[in-house]
VMD Tcl script that draws the C-alpha trace (Angstrom):
set ca {
  {16.25 -22.19 -41.98}
  {16.92 -25.71 -40.83}
  {14.15 -25.54 -38.23}
  {11.42 -25.04 -40.86}
  {9.20 -27.93 -41.81}
  {8.79 -28.86 -45.47}
  {5.21 -27.57 -45.31}
  {6.40 -24.22 -43.90}
  {8.98 -23.88 -46.67}
  {6.34 -24.71 -49.27}
  {3.96 -22.10 -47.79}
  {6.71 -19.46 -47.74}
  {7.63 -20.13 -51.39}
  {3.96 -19.96 -52.38}
  {3.53 -16.67 -50.54}
  {6.65 -15.22 -52.17}
  {5.51 -16.13 -55.67}
  {2.01 -14.77 -54.95}
  {3.27 -11.48 -53.52}
  {5.73 -10.96 -56.37}
  {2.98 -11.25 -59.01}
  {0.37 -8.93 -57.57}
  {-0.26 -6.03 -55.29}
  {-1.72 -7.27 -52.04}
  {-2.62 -5.74 -48.69}
  {-0.93 -7.66 -45.90}
  {-2.67 -7.04 -42.60}
  {-0.30 -8.36 -39.96}
  {-0.35 -8.53 -36.20}
  {3.34 -7.71 -35.94}
  {6.21 -6.39 -38.07}
  {6.28 -9.40 -40.42}
  {4.03 -7.68 -42.98}
  {6.44 -4.77 -43.29}
  {9.37 -7.16 -43.56}
  {7.66 -9.02 -46.40}
  {6.87 -5.79 -48.26}
  {10.45 -4.61 -47.78}
  {12.03 -7.92 -48.85}
  {9.79 -8.04 -51.94}
  {10.53 -4.40 -52.80}
  {6.80 -3.59 -52.67}
  {4.91 -0.47 -51.62}
  {3.33 -0.66 -48.14}
  {-0.35 -1.30 -48.89}
  {-1.36 -1.74 -45.27}
  {-1.51 0.40 -42.14}
  {-0.05 -2.42 -40.03}
  {3.59 -1.52 -40.67}
  {6.10 -1.12 -37.82}
  {3.58 -1.88 -35.11}
  {1.91 -4.71 -33.27}
  {-1.37 -5.57 -31.63}
  {-2.13 -7.96 -28.81}
  {-3.72 -11.12 -30.24}
  {-7.29 -10.47 -29.08}
  {-7.17 -6.89 -30.41}
  {-5.79 -8.07 -33.74}
  {-8.47 -10.75 -34.12}
  {-11.19 -8.22 -33.25}
  {-9.80 -5.80 -35.82}
  {-9.57 -8.29 -38.70}
  {-12.99 -9.76 -37.94}
  {-14.38 -6.25 -38.53}
  {-11.65 -4.80 -40.71}
  {-13.74 -2.52 -42.89}
  {-15.47 -0.97 -39.88}
  {-12.21 -0.39 -38.02}
  {-10.55 1.13 -41.07}
  {-13.37 3.68 -41.32}
  {-12.59 4.93 -37.81}
  {-10.03 7.63 -37.12}
  {-7.15 6.55 -34.92}
  {-6.19 8.48 -31.78}
  {-2.45 8.38 -31.10}
  {-0.63 9.41 -27.91}
  {2.63 8.84 -26.10}
  {2.31 6.60 -23.06}
  {5.30 5.55 -20.95}
  {7.80 6.12 -23.78}
  {5.63 4.14 -26.20}
  {3.38 5.43 -28.92}
  {-0.09 3.95 -28.56}
  {-2.96 4.20 -30.99}
  {-6.57 3.70 -30.03}
  {-8.93 2.51 -32.69}
  {-12.28 2.14 -30.98}
  {-11.58 -0.39 -28.23}
  {-8.40 -1.67 -29.90}
  {-4.89 -0.66 -28.87}
  {-2.22 -0.38 -31.56}
  {1.38 -0.23 -30.35}
  {3.57 1.72 -32.78}
  {6.78 -0.09 -31.93}
  {9.14 1.53 -34.43}
  {7.95 5.12 -34.26}
  {9.33 7.97 -32.14}
  {6.84 10.65 -33.12}
  {3.09 10.61 -32.43}
  {2.19 12.68 -35.48}
  {4.30 10.57 -37.85}
  {2.72 7.37 -36.51}
  {-0.79 8.76 -37.00}
  {0.05 10.14 -40.46}
  {1.52 6.82 -41.67}
  {-1.48 4.86 -40.35}
  {-3.99 7.14 -42.08}
  {-1.96 7.30 -45.31}
  {-1.45 3.54 -45.55}
  {-5.01 2.56 -44.68}
  {-6.11 4.52 -47.76}
  {-3.95 2.16 -49.88}
  {-5.68 -1.04 -48.78}
  {-6.66 -3.18 -51.76}
  {-9.93 -4.53 -50.42}
  {-10.25 -7.43 -52.84}
  {-6.67 -8.62 -52.20}
  {-6.18 -8.87 -48.45}
  {-3.94 -11.42 -46.75}
  {-3.92 -11.75 -42.94}
  {-0.82 -12.84 -41.01}
  {-0.87 -13.58 -37.30}
  {1.40 -15.29 -34.79}
  {0.53 -17.37 -31.76}
  {2.21 -14.86 -29.44}
  {1.00 -11.85 -27.44}
  {-1.96 -13.58 -25.80}
  {-2.97 -15.84 -28.69}
  {-5.02 -18.69 -27.20}
  {-7.52 -21.37 -28.27}
  {-10.32 -18.81 -28.55}
  {-8.15 -16.64 -30.82}
  {-7.33 -19.70 -32.91}
  {-11.00 -20.56 -33.44}
  {-11.84 -16.96 -34.36}
  {-8.82 -16.73 -36.68}
  {-9.82 -20.00 -38.34}
  {-13.24 -18.50 -39.24}
  {-11.84 -15.35 -40.89}
  {-13.14 -14.79 -44.40}
  {-9.77 -13.62 -45.73}
  {-6.85 -15.71 -46.99}
  {-4.58 -16.08 -43.98}
  {-1.52 -17.57 -42.34}
  {-0.81 -18.28 -38.71}
  {2.85 -18.60 -37.78}
  {2.82 -21.06 -34.90}
  {5.02 -23.22 -32.76}
  {2.01 -25.02 -31.29}
  {1.95 -28.73 -32.22}
  {-1.83 -28.97 -31.99}
  {-2.32 -26.39 -34.77}
  {0.56 -27.30 -37.08}
  {-1.50 -29.45 -39.47}
  {-4.06 -26.75 -40.29}
  {-3.67 -25.71 -43.93}
  {-3.29 -22.02 -43.02}
  {-0.56 -22.63 -40.41}
  {3.14 -22.15 -40.89}
  {4.67 -24.31 -38.21}
  {8.08 -23.30 -36.88}
  {9.54 -25.40 -34.12}
  {11.40 -22.34 -32.87}
  {10.93 -18.68 -33.66}
}
mol new
graphics top color blue
foreach p $ca { graphics top sphere $p radius 0.5 }
foreach p [lrange $ca 0 end-1] q [lrange $ca 1 end] { graphics top cylinder $p $q radius 0.2 }
display resetview
């Protein structure tokens, strides 16, 4: 972990102590939410496990999270990938081989969301741009952006990693 800044290490330790003390729904753009739940030995309280969303789709979803979680997801196999459609949003079920299992896990886990304890995690990959940053910054939920972008590293919600 020698490429982490002191601020990033402090944010990680704070997140670990927070997650250990309470049940929390981690809504993440990529697999990091599932990794955190697994490493903390916690139940998956989020549908965003073992999948990813392009940045603009993720931002759209979390800006309107309650509305999107009310919608049923349509899941299909497309070019050897399992793709979910949630309104106009595409969800890529990266670590699933079966369409029905992916859909079942999504529906099961979205029912577990703890609406008053949501934490959003995003990265600056997969199409994340300045517009996404500004929209992410305005989110009403507690949040973290894992970034390697120097211009965003001093924002209080950013975890700056020189390399990742």
